[in-house]
Gaussian input, Z-matrix of N, CA and C with variables (Angstrom, degrees):
# hf/3-21g

backbone

0 1
 N
 C     1     B1
 C     2     B2     1     A1
 N     3     B3     2     A2     1     D1
 C     4     B4     3     A3     2     D2
 C     5     B5     4     A4     3     D3
 N     6     B6     5     A5     4     D4
 C     7     B7     6     A6     5     D5
 C     8     B8     7     A7     6     D6
 N     9     B9     8     A8     7     D7
 C    10    B10     9     A9     8     D8
 C    11    B11    10    A10     9     D9
 N    12    B12    11    A11    10    D10
 C    13    B13    12    A12    11    D11
 C    14    B14    13    A13    12    D12
 N    15    B15    14    A14    13    D13
 C    16    B16    15    A15    14    D14
 C    17    B17    16    A16    15    D15
 N    18    B18    17    A17    16    D16
 C    19    B19    18    A18    17    D17
 C    20    B20    19    A19    18    D18
 N    21    B21    20    A20    19    D19
 C    22    B22    21    A21    20    D20
 C    23    B23    22    A22    21    D21
 N    24    B24    23    A23    22    D22
 C    25    B25    24    A24    23    D23
 C    26    B26    25    A25    24    D24
 N    27    B27    26    A26    25    D25
 C    28    B28    27    A27    26    D26
 C    29    B29    28    A28    27    D27
 N    30    B30    29    A29    28    D28
 C    31    B31    30    A30    29    D29
 C    32    B32    31    A31    30    D30
 N    33    B33    32    A32    31    D31
 C    34    B34    33    A33    32    D32
 C    35    B35    34    A34    33    D33
 N    36    B36    35    A35    34    D34
 C    37    B37    36    A36    35    D35
 C    38    B38    37    A37    36    D36
 N    39    B39    38    A38    37    D37
 C    40    B40    39    A39    38    D38
 C    41    B41    40    A40    39    D39
 N    42    B42    41    A41    40    D40
 C    43    B43    42    A42    41    D41
 C    44    B44    43    A43    42    D42
 N    45    B45    44    A44    43    D43
 C    46    B46    45    A45    44    D44
 C    47    B47    46    A46    45    D45
 N    48    B48    47    A47    46    D46
 C    49    B49    48    A48    47    D47
 C    50    B50    49    A49    48    D48
 N    51    B51    50    A50    49    D49
 C    52    B52    51    A51    50    D50
 C    53    B53    52    A52    51    D51
 N    54    B54    53    A53    52    D52
 C    55    B55    54    A54    53    D53
 C    56    B56    55    A55    54    D54
 N    57    B57    56    A56    55    D55
 C    58    B58    57    A57    56    D56
 C    59    B59    58    A58    57    D57
 N    60    B60    59    A59    58    D58
 C    61    B61    60    A60    59    D59
 C    62    B62    61    A61    60    D60
 N    63    B63    62    A62    61    D61
 C    64    B64    63    A63    62    D62
 C    65    B65    64    A64    63    D63
 N    66    B66    65    A65    64    D64
 C    67    B67    66    A66    65    D65
 C    68    B68    67    A67    66    D66
 N    69    B69    68    A68    67    D67
 C    70    B70    69    A69    68    D68
 C    71    B71    70    A70    69    D69
 N    72    B72    71    A71    70    D70
 C    73    B73    72    A72    71    D71
 C    74    B74    73    A73    72    D72
 N    75    B75    74    A74    73    D73
 C    76    B76    75    A75    74    D74
 C    77    B77    76    A76    75    D75
 N    78    B78    77    A77    76    D76
 C    79    B79    78    A78    77    D77
 C    80    B80    79    A79    78    D78
 N    81    B81    80    A80    79    D79
 C    82    B82    81    A81    80    D80
 C    83    B83    82    A82    81    D81
 N    84    B84    83    A83    82    D82
 C    85    B85    84    A84    83    D83
 C    86    B86    85    A85    84    D84
 N    87    B87    86    A86    85    D85
 C    88    B88    87    A87    86    D86
 C    89    B89    88    A88    87    D87
 N    90    B90    89    A89    88    D88
 C    91    B91    90    A90    89    D89
 C    92    B92    91    A91    90    D90
 N    93    B93    92    A92    91    D91
 C    94    B94    93    A93    92    D92
 C    95    B95    94    A94    93    D93
 N    96    B96    95    A95    94    D94
 C    97    B97    96    A96    95    D95
 C    98    B98    97    A97    96    D96
 N    99    B99    98    A98    97    D97
 C   100   B100    99    A99    98    D98
 C   101   B101   100   A100    99    D99
 N   102   B102   101   A101   100   D100
 C   103   B103   102   A102   101   D101
 C   104   B104   103   A103   102   D102
 N   105   B105   104   A104   103   D103
 C   106   B106   105   A105   104   D104
 C   107   B107   106   A106   105   D105
 N   108   B108   107   A107   106   D106
 C   109   B109   108   A108   107   D107
 C   110   B110   109   A109   108   D108
 N   111   B111   110   A110   109   D109
 C   112   B112   111   A111   110   D110
 C   113   B113   112   A112   111   D111
 N   114   B114   113   A113   112   D112
 C   115   B115   114   A114   113   D113
 C   116   B116   115   A115   114   D114
 N   117   B117   116   A116   115   D115
 C   118   B118   117   A117   116   D116
 C   119   B119   118   A118   117   D117
 N   120   B120   119   A119   118   D118
 C   121   B121   120   A120   119   D119
 C   122   B122   121   A121   120   D120
 N   123   B123   122   A122   121   D121
 C   124   B124   123   A123   122   D122
 C   125   B125   124   A124   123   D123
 N   126   B126   125   A125   124   D124
 C   127   B127   126   A126   125   D125
 C   128   B128   127   A127   126   D126
 N   129   B129   128   A128   127   D127
 C   130   B130   129   A129   128   D128
 C   131   B131   130   A130   129   D129
 N   132   B132   131   A131   130   D130
 C   133   B133   132   A132   131   D131
 C   134   B134   133   A133   132   D132
 N   135   B135   134   A134   133   D133
 C   136   B136   135   A135   134   D134
 C   137   B137   136   A136   135   D135
 N   138   B138   137   A137   136   D136
 C   139   B139   138   A138   137   D137
 C   140   B140   139   A139   138   D138
 N   141   B141   140   A140   139   D139
 C   142   B142   141   A141   140   D140
 C   143   B143   142   A142   141   D141
 N   144   B144   143   A143   142   D142
 C   145   B145   144   A144   143   D143
 C   146   B146   145   A145   144   D144
 N   147   B147   146   A146   145   D145
 C   148   B148   147   A147   146   D146
 C   149   B149   148   A148   147   D147
 N   150   B150   149   A149   148   D148
 C   151   B151   150   A150   149   D149
 C   152   B152   151   A151   150   D150
 N   153   B153   152   A152   151   D151
 C   154   B154   153   A153   152   D152
 C   155   B155   154   A154   153   D153
 N   156   B156   155   A155   154   D154
 C   157   B157   156   A156   155   D155
 C   158   B158   157   A157   156   D156
 N   159   B159   158   A158   157   D157
 C   160   B160   159   A159   158   D158
 C   161   B161   160   A160   159   D159
 N   162   B162   161   A161   160   D160
 C   163   B163   162   A162   161   D161
 C   164   B164   163   A163   162   D162
 N   165   B165   164   A164   163   D163
 C   166   B166   165   A165   164   D164
 C   167   B167   166   A166   165   D165
 N   168   B168   167   A167   166   D166
 C   169   B169   168   A168   167   D167
 C   170   B170   169   A169   168   D168
 N   171   B171   170   A170   169   D169
 C   172   B172   171   A171   170   D170
 C   173   B173   172   A172   171   D171
 N   174   B174   173   A173   172   D172
 C   175   B175   174   A174   173   D173
 C   176   B176   175   A175   174   D174
 N   177   B177   176   A176   175   D175
 C   178   B178   177   A177   176   D176
 C   179   B179   178   A178   177   D177
 N   180   B180   179   A179   178   D178
 C   181   B181   180   A180   179   D179
 C   182   B182   181   A181   180   D180
 N   183   B183   182   A182   181   D181
 C   184   B184   183   A183   182   D182
 C   185   B185   184   A184   183   D183
 N   186   B186   185   A185   184   D184
 C   187   B187   186   A186   185   D185
 C   188   B188   187   A187   186   D186
 N   189   B189   188   A188   187   D187
 C   190   B190   189   A189   188   D188
 C   191   B191   190   A190   189   D189
 N   192   B192   191   A191   190   D190
 C   193   B193   192   A192   191   D191
 C   194   B194   193   A193   192   D192
 N   195   B195   194   A194   193   D193
 C   196   B196   195   A195   194   D194
 C   197   B197   196   A196   195   D195
 N   198   B198   197   A197   196   D196
 C   199   B199   198   A198   197   D197
 C   200   B200   199   A199   198   D198
 N   201   B201   200   A200   199   D199
 C   202   B202   201   A201   200   D200
 C   203   B203   202   A202   201   D201
 N   204   B204   203   A203   202   D202
 C   205   B205   204   A204   203   D203
 C   206   B206   205   A205   204   D204
 N   207   B207   206   A206   205   D205
 C   208   B208   207   A207   206   D206
 C   209   B209   208   A208   207   D207
 N   210   B210   209   A209   208   D208
 C   211   B211   210   A210   209   D209
 C   212   B212   211   A211   210   D210
 N   213   B213   212   A212   211   D211
 C   214   B214   213   A213   212   D212
 C   215   B215   214   A214   213   D213
 N   216   B216   215   A215   214   D214
 C   217   B217   216   A216   215   D215
 C   218   B218   217   A217   216   D216
 N   219   B219   218   A218   217   D217
 C   220   B220   219   A219   218   D218
 C   221   B221   220   A220   219   D219
 N   222   B222   221   A221   220   D220
 C   223   B223   222   A222   221   D221
 C   224   B224   223   A223   222   D222
 N   225   B225   224   A224   223   D223
 C   226   B226   225   A225   224   D224
 C   227   B227   226   A226   225   D225
 N   228   B228   227   A227   226   D226
 C   229   B229   228   A228   227   D227
 C   230   B230   229   A229   228   D228
 N   231   B231   230   A230   229   D229
 C   232   B232   231   A231   230   D230
 C   233   B233   232   A232   231   D231
 N   234   B234   233   A233   232   D232
 C   235   B235   234   A234   233   D233
 C   236   B236   235   A235   234   D234
 N   237   B237   236   A236   235   D235
 C   238   B238   237   A237   236   D236
 C   239   B239   238   A238   237   D237
 N   240   B240   239   A239   238   D238
 C   241   B241   240   A240   239   D239
 C   242   B242   241   A241   240   D240
 N   243   B243   242   A242   241   D241
 C   244   B244   243   A243   242   D242
 C   245   B245   244   A244   243   D243
 N   246   B246   245   A245   244   D244
 C   247   B247   246   A246   245   D245
 C   248   B248   247   A247   246   D246
 N   249   B249   248   A248   247   D247
 C   250   B250   249   A249   248   D248
 C   251   B251   250   A250   249   D249

   B1=1.4560
   B2=1.5284
   B3=1.2971
   B4=1.4533
   B5=1.5354
   B6=1.3341
   B7=1.4673
   B8=1.5290
   B9=1.3266
   B10=1.4701
   B11=1.5228
   B12=1.3264
   B13=1.4540
   B14=1.5089
   B15=1.2854
   B16=1.4680
   B17=1.5244
   B18=1.3188
   B19=1.4672
   B20=1.5276
   B21=1.3500
   B22=1.4656
   B23=1.5264
   B24=1.3110
   B25=1.4681
   B26=1.5250
   B27=1.3348
   B28=1.4647
   B29=1.5240
   B30=1.3225
   B31=1.4605
   B32=1.5365
   B33=1.3209
   B34=1.4640
   B35=1.5325
   B36=1.3173
   B37=1.4741
   B38=1.5181
   B39=1.3234
   B40=1.4651
   B41=1.5333
   B42=1.3279
   B43=1.4731
   B44=1.5197
   B45=1.3302
   B46=1.4642
   B47=1.5341
   B48=1.3241
   B49=1.4687
   B50=1.5276
   B51=1.3143
   B52=1.4715
   B53=1.5285
   B54=1.3069
   B55=1.4647
   B56=1.5282
   B57=1.3270
   B58=1.4637
   B59=1.5217
   B60=1.3255
   B61=1.4656
   B62=1.5344
   B63=1.3120
   B64=1.4716
   B65=1.5255
   B66=1.3338
   B67=1.4603
   B68=1.5180
   B69=1.3377
   B70=1.4644
   B71=1.5231
   B72=1.3232
   B73=1.4555
   B74=1.5247
   B75=1.3225
   B76=1.4591
   B77=1.5342
   B78=1.3233
   B79=1.4637
   B80=1.5274
   B81=1.3102
   B82=1.4580
   B83=1.5238
   B84=1.3087
   B85=1.4734
   B86=1.5255
   B87=1.3171
   B88=1.4661
   B89=1.5301
   B90=1.3113
   B91=1.4692
   B92=1.5217
   B93=1.3223
   B94=1.4631
   B95=1.5241
   B96=1.3116
   B97=1.4624
   B98=1.5304
   B99=1.3155
   B100=1.4605
   B101=1.5185
   B102=1.3160
   B103=1.4607
   B104=1.5320
   B105=1.3228
   B106=1.4660
   B107=1.5269
   B108=1.3232
   B109=1.4648
   B110=1.5203
   B111=1.3290
   B112=1.4703
   B113=1.5168
   B114=1.3338
   B115=1.4608
   B116=1.5219
   B117=1.3206
   B118=1.4609
   B119=1.5193
   B120=1.3221
   B121=1.4629
   B122=1.5251
   B123=1.3369
   B124=1.4615
   B125=1.5215
   B126=1.3270
   B127=1.4642
   B128=1.5365
   B129=1.3146
   B130=1.4610
   B131=1.5259
   B132=1.3188
   B133=1.4734
   B134=1.5218
   B135=1.3228
   B136=1.4619
   B137=1.5188
   B138=1.3002
   B139=1.4593
   B140=1.5231
   B141=1.3349
   B142=1.4622
   B143=1.5282
   B144=1.3264
   B145=1.4706
   B146=1.5235
   B147=1.3081
   B148=1.4638
   B149=1.5265
   B150=1.3297
   B151=1.4549
   B152=1.5160
   B153=1.3205
   B154=1.4625
   B155=1.5310
   B156=1.2958
   B157=1.4592
   B158=1.5147
   B159=1.3301
   B160=1.4641
   B161=1.5316
   B162=1.3295
   B163=1.4630
   B164=1.5311
   B165=1.3150
   B166=1.4672
   B167=1.5307
   B168=1.3246
   B169=1.4584
   B170=1.5288
   B171=1.3219
   B172=1.4632
   B173=1.5241
   B174=1.3322
   B175=1.4642
   B176=1.5254
   B177=1.3116
   B178=1.4659
   B179=1.5342
   B180=1.3164
   B181=1.4645
   B182=1.5191
   B183=1.3322
   B184=1.4576
   B185=1.5360
   B186=1.3269
   B187=1.4623
   B188=1.5354
   B189=1.3145
   B190=1.4653
   B191=1.5281
   B192=1.3241
   B193=1.4655
   B194=1.5261
   B195=1.3100
   B196=1.4672
   B197=1.5265
   B198=1.3320
   B199=1.4727
   B200=1.5311
   B201=1.3297
   B202=1.4626
   B203=1.5281
   B204=1.3243
   B205=1.4640
   B206=1.5217
   B207=1.3125
   B208=1.4609
   B209=1.5244
   B210=1.3065
   B211=1.4667
   B212=1.5223
   B213=1.3147
   B214=1.4629
   B215=1.5213
   B216=1.3227
   B217=1.4653
   B218=1.5219
   B219=1.3215
   B220=1.4682
   B221=1.5302
   B222=1.3365
   B223=1.4709
   B224=1.5204
   B225=1.3297
   B226=1.4644
   B227=1.5271
   B228=1.3137
   B229=1.4622
   B230=1.5221
   B231=1.3267
   B232=1.4590
   B233=1.5251
   B234=1.3149
   B235=1.4520
   B236=1.5237
   B237=1.3024
   B238=1.4629
   B239=1.5205
   B240=1.3036
   B241=1.4634
   B242=1.5137
   B243=1.3034
   B244=1.4665
   B245=1.5062
   B246=1.2901
   B247=1.4687
   B248=1.5323
   B249=1.3426
   B250=1.4790
   B251=1.5112
   A1=110.29
   A2=115.39
   A3=122.82
   A4=114.03
   A5=119.99
   A6=119.11
   A7=113.43
   A8=117.26
   A9=120.42
   A10=112.24
   A11=115.83
   A12=120.86
   A13=116.15
   A14=117.17
   A15=119.83
   A16=111.04
   A17=117.79
   A18=121.50
   A19=113.70
   A20=116.78
   A21=121.55
   A22=113.38
   A23=118.52
   A24=120.89
   A25=108.22
   A26=115.68
   A27=120.97
   A28=112.07
   A29=117.87
   A30=121.09
   A31=112.23
   A32=116.88
   A33=121.11
   A34=110.93
   A35=116.27
   A36=120.31
   A37=111.77
   A38=116.96
   A39=121.58
   A40=112.71
   A41=117.74
   A42=120.97
   A43=110.77
   A44=115.33
   A45=122.66
   A46=108.15
   A47=118.32
   A48=120.26
   A49=114.16
   A50=118.17
   A51=120.36
   A52=110.71
   A53=118.37
   A54=122.19
   A55=110.42
   A56=116.65
   A57=120.41
   A58=112.18
   A59=117.01
   A60=119.70
   A61=110.69
   A62=117.30
   A63=121.63
   A64=109.74
   A65=117.08
   A66=123.07
   A67=109.07
   A68=114.32
   A69=122.02
   A70=108.13
   A71=116.60
   A72=121.48
   A73=112.30
   A74=117.68
   A75=121.94
   A76=110.97
   A77=117.22
   A78=122.10
   A79=109.30
   A80=116.82
   A81=121.10
   A82=111.21
   A83=117.78
   A84=121.76
   A85=112.56
   A86=117.37
   A87=122.21
   A88=112.39
   A89=118.29
   A90=120.60
   A91=112.69
   A92=117.55
   A93=119.02
   A94=111.54
   A95=117.42
   A96=120.99
   A97=112.10
   A98=117.01
   A99=121.39
   A100=111.42
   A101=116.13
   A102=121.13
   A103=108.08
   A104=116.06
   A105=120.64
   A106=110.90
   A107=116.26
   A108=119.00
   A109=111.46
   A110=117.02
   A111=119.50
   A112=110.93
   A113=117.84
   A114=119.38
   A115=110.01
   A116=117.16
   A117=120.66
   A118=111.66
   A119=115.72
   A120=120.55
   A121=110.09
   A122=116.20
   A123=120.34
   A124=109.94
   A125=116.15
   A126=120.43
   A127=109.84
   A128=117.10
   A129=121.25
   A130=111.55
   A131=116.98
   A132=120.63
   A133=110.92
   A134=116.63
   A135=119.71
   A136=111.88
   A137=117.77
   A138=120.41
   A139=110.48
   A140=116.08
   A141=120.93
   A142=113.35
   A143=117.21
   A144=120.88
   A145=111.01
   A146=114.67
   A147=120.02
   A148=107.42
   A149=115.04
   A150=121.63
   A151=109.04
   A152=114.93
   A153=119.23
   A154=108.71
   A155=115.69
   A156=120.26
   A157=111.94
   A158=117.10
   A159=119.70
   A160=111.07
   A161=117.59
   A162=120.01
   A163=110.29
   A164=116.95
   A165=120.57
   A166=110.74
   A167=116.01
   A168=120.36
   A169=110.46
   A170=117.48
   A171=121.29
   A172=110.42
   A173=116.70
   A174=120.79
   A175=110.02
   A176=116.78
   A177=120.78
   A178=110.72
   A179=117.37
   A180=121.41
   A181=110.21
   A182=116.41
   A183=119.98
   A184=110.84
   A185=117.06
   A186=120.72
   A187=110.89
   A188=117.34
   A189=120.29
   A190=110.61
   A191=116.74
   A192=120.41
   A193=110.87
   A194=117.70
   A195=120.99
   A196=110.65
   A197=117.88
   A198=120.49
   A199=110.20
   A200=117.61
   A201=121.18
   A202=110.36
   A203=117.42
   A204=121.31
   A205=110.21
   A206=116.36
   A207=121.00
   A208=112.04
   A209=116.76
   A210=120.70
   A211=112.39
   A212=118.06
   A213=120.27
   A214=112.75
   A215=117.32
   A216=120.26
   A217=110.16
   A218=117.76
   A219=119.73
   A220=109.48
   A221=118.84
   A222=121.67
   A223=114.06
   A224=117.70
   A225=118.89
   A226=111.90
   A227=117.70
   A228=121.87
   A229=110.01
   A230=116.10
   A231=121.60
   A232=111.84
   A233=117.68
   A234=121.27
   A235=113.68
   A236=117.45
   A237=121.04
   A238=109.51
   A239=116.23
   A240=119.82
   A241=109.22
   A242=114.85
   A243=120.41
   A244=109.18
   A245=116.49
   A246=121.49
   A247=107.27
   A248=117.49
   A249=119.32
   A250=111.95
   D1=29.87
   D2=-177.69
   D3=-49.01
   D4=-45.80
   D5=-178.72
   D6=-61.54
   D7=-27.57
   D8=-179.54
   D9=-80.73
   D10=-23.56
   D11=-172.11
   D12=-58.44
   D13=-28.91
   D14=-179.43
   D15=-58.83
   D16=-43.53
   D17=-175.48
   D18=-105.03
   D19=-29.42
   D20=-170.71
   D21=-106.09
   D22=29.40
   D23=178.38
   D24=-132.91
   D25=108.58
   D26=-176.23
   D27=-60.78
   D28=-19.39
   D29=-179.78
   D30=-77.98
   D31=-10.71
   D32=-178.62
   D33=-97.79
   D34=142.91
   D35=177.46
   D36=-64.71
   D37=-24.77
   D38=-178.00
   D39=-83.60
   D40=0.99
   D41=-178.32
   D42=-57.25
   D43=141.61
   D44=-178.99
   D45=-108.61
   D46=121.29
   D47=-177.46
   D48=-51.12
   D49=-42.97
   D50=179.56
   D51=-64.67
   D52=-36.22
   D53=178.51
   D54=-69.03
   D55=-38.36
   D56=179.18
   D57=-66.03
   D58=-25.08
   D59=176.52
   D60=-68.67
   D61=-27.21
   D62=178.49
   D63=-77.18
   D64=-53.94
   D65=173.47
   D66=-164.37
   D67=156.88
   D68=-176.87
   D69=-130.89
   D70=112.10
   D71=-178.83
   D72=-64.14
   D73=-12.58
   D74=177.76
   D75=-74.64
   D76=-13.39
   D77=178.28
   D78=-94.11
   D79=137.11
   D80=-178.96
   D81=-58.87
   D82=-42.35
   D83=-177.11
   D84=-99.23
   D85=37.05
   D86=-173.77
   D87=-55.04
   D88=-35.12
   D89=-176.21
   D90=-69.78
   D91=-21.35
   D92=-178.99
   D93=-67.17
   D94=-16.73
   D95=177.70
   D96=-78.30
   D97=-9.92
   D98=-175.41
   D99=-98.99
   D100=129.42
   D101=174.85
   D102=-76.02
   D103=171.06
   D104=177.40
   D105=-56.77
   D106=-43.79
   D107=-178.32
   D108=-67.50
   D109=-34.28
   D110=177.95
   D111=-69.34
   D112=-33.85
   D113=174.56
   D114=-63.77
   D115=-40.89
   D116=176.82
   D117=-63.47
   D118=-38.92
   D119=177.79
   D120=-63.80
   D121=-35.36
   D122=178.31
   D123=-59.46
   D124=-43.05
   D125=178.26
   D126=-59.47
   D127=-43.43
   D128=179.61
   D129=-64.18
   D130=-40.67
   D131=179.11
   D132=-62.14
   D133=-40.27
   D134=-179.79
   D135=-69.74
   D136=-23.93
   D137=178.27
   D138=-63.00
   D139=-30.29
   D140=-179.64
   D141=-92.87
   D142=-9.96
   D143=-176.54
   D144=-79.54
   D145=152.01
   D146=175.38
   D147=-82.53
   D148=100.98
   D149=-177.41
   D150=-137.88
   D151=154.81
   D152=175.07
   D153=-77.48
   D154=165.48
   D155=177.66
   D156=-59.76
   D157=-38.87
   D158=-179.59
   D159=-69.53
   D160=-34.25
   D161=176.65
   D162=-66.92
   D163=-42.03
   D164=177.22
   D165=-61.47
   D166=-42.04
   D167=179.67
   D168=-64.31
   D169=-39.21
   D170=178.75
   D171=-62.80
   D172=-42.54
   D173=178.37
   D174=-64.48
   D175=-45.11
   D176=-179.99
   D177=-62.58
   D178=-41.12
   D179=177.18
   D180=-61.92
   D181=-43.52
   D182=178.50
   D183=-61.22
   D184=-48.59
   D185=-177.77
   D186=-60.68
   D187=-43.45
   D188=178.64
   D189=-61.75
   D190=-41.93
   D191=179.37
   D192=-65.79
   D193=-39.66
   D194=179.66
   D195=-67.12
   D196=-42.63
   D197=177.12
   D198=-63.19
   D199=-39.92
   D200=179.14
   D201=-65.95
   D202=-41.41
   D203=178.66
   D204=-60.52
   D205=-44.57
   D206=-179.07
   D207=-68.47
   D208=-32.40
   D209=-176.31
   D210=-63.43
   D211=-27.05
   D212=-178.18
   D213=-93.15
   D214=-2.72
   D215=177.82
   D216=-76.05
   D217=150.26
   D218=173.83
   D219=-60.98
   D220=145.62
   D221=-177.03
   D222=-53.44
   D223=-37.06
   D224=-177.63
   D225=-67.50
   D226=-22.57
   D227=176.36
   D228=-92.45
   D229=-44.00
   D230=-176.20
   D231=-59.32
   D232=-36.82
   D233=-174.10
   D234=-95.06
   D235=8.88
   D236=-179.11
   D237=-97.25
   D238=126.43
   D239=176.52
   D240=-85.88
   D241=144.56
   D242=177.16
   D243=-70.45
   D244=137.97
   D245=177.60
   D246=-86.28
   D247=126.08
   D248=-179.25
   D249=-67.16

């Protein structure tokens, strides 16, 4: 998630407070803060980012794995957003 790290990693000096409110890569469970639609938006954001083909593939692999992980969760857990 290197392209996100500039703004979404509290451990970096370049972190943006508004970006950290969305998700923080410094947290182990950072993806749990993202709704299904926000994960889709992440894919769209990366489409515009300057990334290599292998970086894009890594992001796509991650997103597919995260959607698959969520798909097997019980609905009452899957549809619950984490409270910041």
